[in-house]
C-alpha positions as CSV (number, residue, x, y, z in Angstrom):
1,X,-8.7,13.9,-28.1
2,X,-11.2,16.2,-29.7
3,X,-14.7,16.4,-28.2
4,X,-16.4,16.7,-31.6
5,X,-17.2,13.7,-33.1
6,X,-15.6,11.4,-35.8
7,X,-18.1,12.5,-38.6
8,X,-18.2,9.0,-39.8
9,X,-20.0,6.7,-42.6
10,X,-19.2,3.2,-42.6
11,X,-19.5,1.3,-45.7
12,X,-20.0,-2.2,-46.4
13,X,-16.3,-2.9,-46.6
14,X,-15.3,-2.2,-43.3
15,X,-14.1,1.8,-44.6
16,X,-15.2,5.0,-43.0
17,X,-14.9,8.2,-43.7
18,X,-14.1,10.6,-40.5
19,X,-12.0,13.3,-39.7
20,X,-9.9,12.4,-36.7
21,X,-8.2,15.1,-34.2
22,X,-7.0,18.3,-36.6
23,X,-6.8,15.8,-39.5
24,X,-8.5,16.3,-42.2
25,X,-11.7,14.2,-43.5
26,X,-10.4,11.3,-44.7
27,X,-11.2,7.6,-45.7
28,X,-9.7,5.0,-43.1
29,X,-9.9,1.1,-43.3
30,X,-10.4,-0.5,-39.7
31,X,-7.8,-2.9,-39.5
32,X,-7.9,-3.6,-35.5
33,X,-10.8,-4.1,-33.3
34,X,-10.2,-3.7,-29.7
35,X,-12.6,-4.9,-26.7
36,X,-11.0,-2.7,-23.5
37,X,-12.2,-3.1,-20.1
38,X,-14.3,0.1,-19.1
39,X,-11.4,2.1,-17.2
40,X,-9.3,1.7,-19.7
41,X,-11.3,2.6,-22.7
42,X,-12.8,6.0,-20.6
43,X,-9.6,7.3,-20.1
44,X,-8.5,6.7,-23.9
45,X,-12.0,8.2,-25.0
46,X,-11.8,11.2,-22.7
47,X,-8.2,12.3,-23.1
48,X,-7.0,14.1,-25.8
49,X,-5.0,12.1,-28.1
50,X,-1.3,11.1,-28.1
51,X,0.0,7.7,-27.9
52,X,-2.4,5.0,-26.6
53,X,-1.2,3.0,-23.1
54,X,1.4,0.3,-23.5
55,X,-1.5,-2.1,-22.3
56,X,-3.3,-1.6,-25.7
57,X,-1.6,-3.1,-28.3
58,X,-2.6,-2.5,-32.0
59,X,-1.0,-4.5,-34.3
60,X,0.8,-2.4,-37.6
61,X,-0.2,-2.3,-41.1
62,X,1.9,-0.7,-42.8
63,X,0.9,-1.9,-46.3
64,X,-2.4,-0.5,-45.5
65,X,-1.6,3.3,-45.7
66,X,-5.0,4.5,-44.1
67,X,-5.8,1.8,-41.7
68,X,-7.5,3.0,-37.9
69,X,-8.4,0.8,-35.0
70,X,-11.6,0.7,-33.4
71,X,-11.7,0.7,-29.7
72,X,-14.7,-0.4,-28.0
73,X,-15.3,-0.6,-24.1
74,X,-17.4,-2.7,-22.1
75,X,-20.8,-1.8,-21.7
76,X,-20.7,1.3,-24.3
77,X,-22.4,1.4,-28.1
78,X,-19.8,4.3,-28.7
79,X,-16.2,3.7,-29.7
80,X,-13.0,5.4,-30.4
81,X,-11.5,5.4,-33.5
82,X,-7.4,5.7,-33.7
83,X,-5.0,6.1,-36.3
84,X,-1.0,7.5,-36.0
85,X,-1.7,9.8,-32.5
86,X,-5.0,11.2,-33.7
87,X,-8.7,9.8,-32.2
88,X,-12.0,10.4,-32.9
89,X,-15.5,9.4,-31.2
90,X,-17.5,7.1,-33.3
91,X,-21.1,7.1,-31.9
92,X,-22.9,3.7,-32.2
93,X,-19.7,2.0,-33.0
94,X,-20.6,-1.4,-32.2
95,X,-24.0,-0.9,-34.6
96,X,-21.7,-0.5,-37.1
97,X,-19.0,-2.4,-36.4
98,X,-21.7,-5.3,-36.3
99,X,-23.6,-4.4,-39.2
100,X,-20.3,-4.5,-41.3
101,X,-19.4,-7.9,-40.4
102,X,-22.7,-9.6,-40.9
103,X,-22.9,-8.1,-44.3
104,X,-19.6,-9.2,-45.1
105,X,-20.8,-12.8,-43.7
106,X,-23.9,-12.7,-45.9
107,X,-21.4,-12.0,-48.9
108,X,-19.0,-14.8,-48.1
109,X,-21.7,-17.0,-47.2
110,X,-23.7,-16.4,-50.8
111,X,-20.6,-16.9,-52.4
112,X,-20.1,-20.4,-51.2
113,X,-23.0,-21.4,-52.1
114,X,-22.6,-20.4,-55.5
115,X,-19.3,-22.3,-55.8
116,X,-19.7,-25.0,-54.0
117,X,-23.1,-25.5,-52.7
118,X,-24.3,-27.6,-50.0
119,X,-22.6,-30.8,-48.7
120,X,-19.1,-29.2,-49.9
121,X,-16.4,-27.8,-48.1
122,X,-15.7,-24.2,-48.8
123,X,-12.2,-22.4,-48.1
124,X,-11.3,-18.6,-48.4
125,X,-8.1,-17.3,-48.1
126,X,-7.6,-14.3,-45.6
127,X,-6.2,-12.4,-48.9
128,X,-9.6,-13.2,-50.6
129,X,-11.3,-12.3,-47.8
130,X,-9.6,-8.8,-47.4
131,X,-10.0,-8.2,-51.4
132,X,-13.5,-8.9,-51.6
133,X,-15.6,-8.5,-48.5
134,X,-13.2,-5.8,-46.7
135,X,-12.0,-7.8,-43.5
136,X,-8.9,-7.6,-42.7
137,X,-7.1,-10.7,-40.6
138,X,-4.8,-11.4,-38.9
139,X,-3.3,-12.6,-35.3
140,X,-4.4,-10.6,-32.2
141,X,-6.3,-8.0,-34.4
142,X,-9.6,-8.8,-33.2
143,X,-11.6,-9.0,-37.0
144,X,-11.2,-12.6,-37.3
145,X,-13.2,-13.4,-33.7
146,X,-15.8,-10.8,-34.6
147,X,-16.2,-12.5,-37.9
148,X,-15.8,-16.4,-36.2
149,X,-19.0,-15.0,-33.3
150,X,-20.9,-14.2,-36.1
151,X,-20.4,-17.0,-38.5
152,X,-21.5,-19.5,-35.5
153,X,-24.9,-18.1,-35.3
154,X,-25.8,-19.4,-38.7
155,X,-27.4,-22.4,-38.5
156,X,-27.0,-23.7,-42.0
157,X,-22.7,-23.5,-41.4
158,X,-21.0,-26.1,-39.7
159,X,-17.1,-27.4,-39.7
160,X,-16.3,-23.4,-39.3
161,X,-12.2,-23.1,-38.9
162,X,-10.2,-20.2,-38.7
163,X,-7.0,-21.1,-39.6
164,X,-4.2,-18.4,-38.3
165,X,-1.1,-20.8,-39.3
166,X,-2.5,-21.2,-43.1
167,X,-4.7,-17.7,-43.2
168,X,-7.6,-19.7,-44.6
169,X,-11.4,-19.5,-43.1
170,X,-13.2,-22.9,-44.2
171,X,-16.7,-24.3,-43.1
172,X,-19.3,-26.5,-44.6
173,X,-22.9,-25.7,-45.9
174,X,-25.3,-27.6,-43.9
175,X,-28.9,-26.5,-45.4
176,X,-32.1,-27.3,-42.8
177,X,-29.7,-29.1,-40.3
178,X,-28.4,-28.1,-37.1
179,X,-25.8,-31.1,-36.2
180,X,-25.1,-32.2,-32.5
181,X,-23.1,-29.6,-31.2
182,X,-22.1,-31.6,-27.9
183,X,-19.9,-34.3,-29.3
184,X,-16.1,-33.5,-28.0
185,X,-15.2,-33.8,-32.0
186,X,-18.6,-32.7,-33.5
187,X,-19.0,-29.6,-35.6
188,X,-18.3,-26.0,-34.8
189,X,-21.8,-25.2,-34.2
190,X,-21.5,-25.3,-30.5
191,X,-24.6,-25.1,-28.1
192,X,-25.9,-22.6,-25.7
193,X,-24.9,-25.3,-22.6
194,X,-20.9,-26.3,-24.3
195,X,-20.3,-22.8,-25.1
196,X,-20.8,-21.9,-21.2
197,X,-19.0,-24.7,-20.1
198,X,-15.8,-23.1,-23.0
199,X,-16.3,-20.2,-21.3
200,X,-15.5,-21.1,-17.9
201,X,-13.1,-23.1,-19.3
202,X,-11.1,-20.0,-20.4
203,X,-12.4,-18.4,-17.0
204,X,-10.5,-21.1,-14.9
205,X,-7.5,-20.9,-17.4
206,X,-7.2,-16.7,-16.9
207,X,-7.5,-17.6,-13.3
208,X,-4.6,-20.3,-13.1
209,X,-2.3,-18.2,-14.9
210,X,-3.1,-15.3,-13.1
211,X,-2.2,-16.4,-9.3
212,X,0.8,-18.5,-10.5
213,X,2.7,-16.1,-12.4
214,X,5.6,-14.1,-11.3
215,X,6.3,-12.5,-14.4
216,X,2.9,-11.7,-16.5
217,X,3.6,-14.1,-18.5
218,X,2.1,-17.7,-18.4
219,X,2.2,-21.1,-20.7
220,X,-0.9,-23.0,-20.3
221,X,-0.8,-26.8,-21.6
222,X,-3.6,-28.5,-23.7
223,X,-2.7,-31.6,-21.6
224,X,-3.1,-30.0,-18.4
225,X,-6.2,-28.7,-19.5
226,X,-7.5,-31.7,-20.6
227,X,-7.1,-33.1,-17.2
228,X,-8.4,-30.3,-15.0
229,X,-11.8,-29.8,-17.9
230,X,-12.4,-32.7,-19.8
231,X,-11.6,-30.3,-23.0
232,X,-9.2,-31.7,-25.5
233,X,-8.6,-28.5,-27.0
234,X,-5.4,-30.1,-28.7
235,X,-7.2,-32.4,-31.0
236,X,-10.4,-30.4,-31.4
237,X,-9.1,-26.9,-32.9
238,X,-12.6,-25.6,-33.2
239,X,-12.8,-25.6,-29.1
240,X,-9.5,-24.1,-29.1
241,X,-10.5,-21.3,-31.3
242,X,-13.7,-20.8,-29.1
243,X,-11.7,-20.7,-25.6
244,X,-9.5,-18.2,-27.6
245,X,-12.3,-16.0,-28.5
246,X,-13.2,-16.0,-24.4
247,X,-9.8,-15.5,-23.4
248,X,-9.4,-12.4,-25.7
249,X,-12.5,-10.7,-23.5
250,X,-11.3,-11.1,-20.6
251,X,-10.0,-8.0,-19.0
252,X,-7.1,-9.4,-17.0
253,X,-5.6,-11.0,-20.2
254,X,-3.4,-8.4,-22.3
255,X,-2.5,-11.0,-25.1
256,X,-2.8,-14.6,-25.9
257,X,-1.4,-16.8,-28.7
258,X,-1.9,-20.1,-29.9
259,X,1.4,-22.5,-29.8
260,X,1.2,-26.3,-30.9
261,X,1.1,-27.3,-27.3
262,X,-0.2,-24.2,-25.1
263,X,-1.7,-21.2,-24.9
264,X,0.8,-18.2,-24.2
265,X,-0.9,-15.6,-22.0
266,X,0.4,-11.7,-21.4
267,X,-1.4,-10.6,-18.0
268,X,-1.8,-7.2,-16.3
269,X,0.4,-7.4,-13.9
270,X,-1.5,-5.1,-11.6
271,X,-4.1,-8.0,-10.9
272,X,-1.0,-11.0,-10.7
273,X,-0.9,-11.2,-6.6
274,X,2.7,-12.7,-7.0
275,X,3.9,-9.3,-8.6
276,X,2.5,-7.0,-6.1
277,X,4.2,-5.4,-3.4
278,X,2.5,-5.9,-0.6
279,X,3.4,-5.9,3.4
280,X,0.7,-8.7,4.4
281,X,1.5,-12.2,4.0
282,X,0.0,-14.6,1.6
283,X,-2.2,-17.4,3.0
284,X,0.5,-20.1,1.5
285,X,3.2,-18.0,3.6
286,X,1.4,-18.7,6.7
287,X,1.0,-22.5,6.2
288,X,4.4,-22.8,7.3
289,X,3.1,-22.8,10.8
290,X,0.5,-25.4,11.6
291,X,-2.9,-23.9,12.5
292,X,-5.7,-26.3,13.9
293,X,-9.2,-25.1,14.5
294,X,-9.2,-22.2,12.3
295,X,-11.8,-20.5,10.1
296,X,-11.1,-18.4,6.8
297,X,-13.3,-15.6,6.3
298,X,-13.3,-12.9,3.8
299,X,-12.4,-9.2,4.7
300,X,-15.1,-8.0,2.5
301,X,-18.3,-10.2,1.8
302,X,-19.9,-12.3,4.6
303,X,-19.0,-16.0,3.8
304,X,-19.7,-19.6,5.3
305,X,-16.4,-20.6,6.6
306,X,-15.7,-24.1,8.4
307,X,-13.1,-25.0,10.9
308,X,-9.8,-26.5,9.3
309,X,-6.6,-27.2,9.8
310,X,-3.9,-25.7,8.0
311,X,0.3,-26.6,7.5
312,X,2.6,-26.8,4.8
313,X,1.9,-30.6,4.0
314,X,-1.5,-30.3,3.3
315,X,-1.6,-29.9,-0.2
316,X,-0.4,-32.1,-3.2
317,X,1.6,-30.1,-6.3
318,X,-1.7,-30.7,-8.1
319,X,-4.2,-29.4,-5.2
320,X,-1.2,-26.3,-5.0
321,X,-2.0,-25.5,-8.3
322,X,-5.7,-26.0,-8.4
323,X,-6.0,-23.8,-5.6
324,X,-3.3,-21.2,-6.5
325,X,-5.8,-18.3,-5.8
326,X,-7.0,-19.1,-2.3
327,X,-3.1,-20.0,-1.2
328,X,-2.2,-16.6,-2.8
329,X,-5.1,-14.5,-0.7
330,X,-3.6,-11.9,1.6
331,X,-4.1,-12.3,5.1
332,X,-5.3,-9.3,6.7
333,X,-5.3,-10.5,10.4
334,X,-5.7,-13.6,12.6
335,X,-7.9,-12.8,15.6
336,X,-10.4,-14.5,18.0
337,X,-13.7,-13.5,16.4
338,X,-17.3,-14.9,16.7
339,X,-16.4,-18.3,15.0
340,X,-13.1,-18.9,17.0
341,X,-9.9,-18.3,15.7
342,X,-10.1,-16.4,12.4
343,X,-8.0,-15.7,9.7
344,X,-9.6,-12.9,7.8
345,X,-8.1,-12.9,3.8
346,X,-8.4,-10.4,0.8
347,X,-7.8,-10.6,-2.6
348,X,-9.7,-13.9,-3.4
349,X,-13.6,-14.6,-4.4
350,X,-15.4,-15.4,-1.2
351,X,-17.4,-18.5,-2.9
352,X,-13.7,-19.8,-4.1
353,X,-12.7,-19.5,0.0
354,X,-15.6,-21.1,1.1
355,X,-15.1,-24.5,-1.5
356,X,-11.4,-24.4,-0.3
357,X,-12.4,-24.7,3.6
358,X,-15.3,-27.4,2.6
359,X,-13.3,-29.2,0.3
360,X,-10.7,-29.8,3.2
361,X,-13.7,-31.2,5.3
362,X,-14.4,-33.6,2.3
363,X,-17.2,-31.9,0.4
364,X,-15.9,-32.3,-3.2
365,X,-15.6,-35.4,-5.6
366,X,-13.5,-38.3,-3.9
367,X,-11.3,-38.5,-6.8
368,X,-10.4,-34.9,-7.4
369,X,-9.5,-34.8,-3.4
370,X,-7.2,-37.5,-3.5
371,X,-5.5,-35.3,-6.3
372,X,-5.5,-32.5,-4.5
373,X,-4.9,-33.7,-0.9
374,X,-1.5,-35.6,0.2
375,X,-2.9,-38.7,1.3
376,X,-1.4,-38.7,5.2
377,X,-3.5,-35.6,5.5
378,X,-6.9,-36.6,3.4
379,X,-10.1,-36.6,5.5
380,X,-12.2,-39.1,3.8
381,X,-16.0,-38.2,3.4
382,X,-17.9,-39.8,6.2
383,X,-15.5,-38.7,8.7
384,X,-16.3,-36.1,11.6
385,X,-17.1,-32.6,10.2
386,X,-17.0,-29.0,12.0
387,X,-18.9,-26.6,10.7
388,X,-17.7,-22.8,11.7
389,X,-21.3,-21.3,13.4
390,X,-20.8,-18.7,16.0
């Protein structure tokens, strides 16, 4: 990519004039916004044009002749404009994008006031939004996600729903009211606390998928999500859409689609433990042998190990799913250390490693332990516990 800037001017309808690479200056329509992890973004930004990496999927929009994608990186305010193999740097891209989304949102809400007023439900087709407000919305192009996040900052709106199947956006105007956002089936103005729980739900979904796939693809059912997180995403499409937005921001998730019964995820194969070619065994492999009075220690961080017994029959099927990331940790070495017999592992968060050990000893909710541990191996709280102190 040429180092010269794109020489852009962003208009309110998400169009801009730019000079990309050696192409003459012309007008483009932004039809895709992609958030990339920093290393991938820097690689694209510092390159000199050519094709994008396969992991950057840009939906094709042949019916819009001069379309382009805006690529953004974690922690960066600039961006890269990309169109048909040519690229250019867009300084302050996030500022321009936020302004364009905000202006379009203001006009959509103003039109809703004029046509329906408060207390009524307004609905806009994606074609209307594109024609009147310059926002091109389709599955996986990121613009609908940005629009939803902006709409959810507006206190006068409730019941926001972006329907990708019927290609409509709908909401209600509630002036002067902020309805309860903590009800499972309540309006879509979500409190900060619930938003954080939904973000954690998305992280849990990605982690579960990452450590259970051997193909790079994973289906996570709404039923399983409800069992593990108490969020009923099948009955609450508003919560489902928010989790979808969070999933799309995670660098390990390369693609995610909504099905009637599940999320269909594509994952970064370089981060899937079951797909990596290592000589060192997984923890689950060594559990085919019975280990008594062993401590799980982390290779890179000083953790708080407990002395536990490990063996193949320890966990139930639910337990193997819930703790798949721990079972897929790589065992670097087994040795006699300051704690006694130690298994040093890598490829796992050290807090999860400690949580696993203490769960086995009884430091966890009884209902979850009963589901995760086989009955014959379960040690109920109150029994002797053996902390691993040097």
